[in-house]
C-alpha positions in Angstrom: 7.2 -4.2 -0.8 7.3 -1.0 -2.7 7.1 -1.0 -6.5 9.7 1.8 -6.7 12.4 -0.4 -5.1 11.5 -3.3 -7.4 11.7 -1.0 -10.5 15.2 0.3 -9.5 16.8 -2.7 -7.9 17.7 -6.1 -9.4 15.5 -8.7 -7.6 15.3 -7.0 -4.1 14.3 -9.1 -1.1 11.7 -7.7 1.3 11.0 -8.6 4.9 7.6 -8.2 6.5 8.4 -5.1 8.6 5.1 -3.1 8.6 4.1 -4.2 12.1 7.0 -2.2 13.5 5.6 1.1 12.1 3.2 1.5 15.1 0.4 3.2 13.2 -1.9 3.0 16.2 0.4 5.4 18.1 0.2 8.1 15.4 -2.1 11.1 15.1 -4.8 10.5 12.4 -4.7 13.8 10.6 -1.0 13.9 9.7 -1.0 10.2 9.0 -3.8 10.6 6.5 -2.1 13.6 4.9 1.2 11.6 4.5 -0.8 8.7 3.0 -2.5 11.0 0.5 0.7 12.5 -0.7 2.4 9.1 -1.0 -0.6 7.6 -2.8 -0.8 10.5 -5.3 2.9 10.3 -6.1 2.6 6.5 -6.5 -0.3 6.9 -9.0 1.7 9.4 -11.0 4.7 6.9 -11.2 2.4 4.0 -12.0 1.0 5.9 -15.0 4.5 6.4 -16.4 5.6 2.7 -16.1 6.5 0.7 -19.2 5.3 -2.9 -19.6 8.9 -4.0 -18.7 8.6 -2.0 -15.4 5.3 -3.7 -14.5 6.9 -7.1 -15.0 10.0 -6.5 -12.8 9.9 -8.4 -9.6 11.2 -8.7 -6.1 11.2 -11.5 -3.5 8.9 -11.1 -0.5 10.0 -12.9 2.6 6.6 -14.6 3.1 4.9 -14.5 -0.4 7.9 -15.2 -2.7 8.2 -13.6 -6.1 6.1 -10.5 -6.7 6.0 -8.3 -9.7 5.4 -4.6 -9.6 1.9 -5.4 -11.1 1.3 -7.9 -8.2 2.3 -5.4 -5.6 0.1 -2.6 -7.0 -2.9 -5.0 -7.0 -2.2 -6.0 -3.4 -1.9 -2.3 -2.4 -5.2 -1.4 -4.1 -7.0 -4.3 -2.4 -5.4 -3.4 0.9 -6.7 0.2 0.6 -10.2 -1.0 -0.4 -10.3 -3.3 2.6 -9.5 -0.4 4.9 -12.1 1.8 3.2 -14.7 -0.9 3.8 -13.6 -1.1 7.5 -13.9 2.7 7.8 -17.4 2.7 6.2 -18.5 0.0 8.6 -17.2 1.9 11.6 -18.9 5.0 10.5 -22.2 3.1 9.9 -22.0 1.7 13.4 -21.2 5.1 14.9 -24.0 6.8 13.0 -26.5 4.2 14.2 -25.2 4.2 17.8 -25.5 8.0 18.1 -29.2 8.1 17.2 
């Protein structure tokens, strides 16, 4: 669920569609570039939100009601999880190459 849609739509409903994006079939460089641009834009928008914007909500097909605040927290946790995974992979790779 994207906060932008929640902010601009009255109680949107979201389906769990991320699996269909086939990230494993994409080139890493352009994918990371697109992620960086999107994340930078999102942070700029988040900094401009009012308290009313943070409290707007949508309905996720699996998790139910989620506010913009909830979604941003989930996204941040999701990103941190992937960063830990990358750090772990790099640690294993560094050890394996010695």
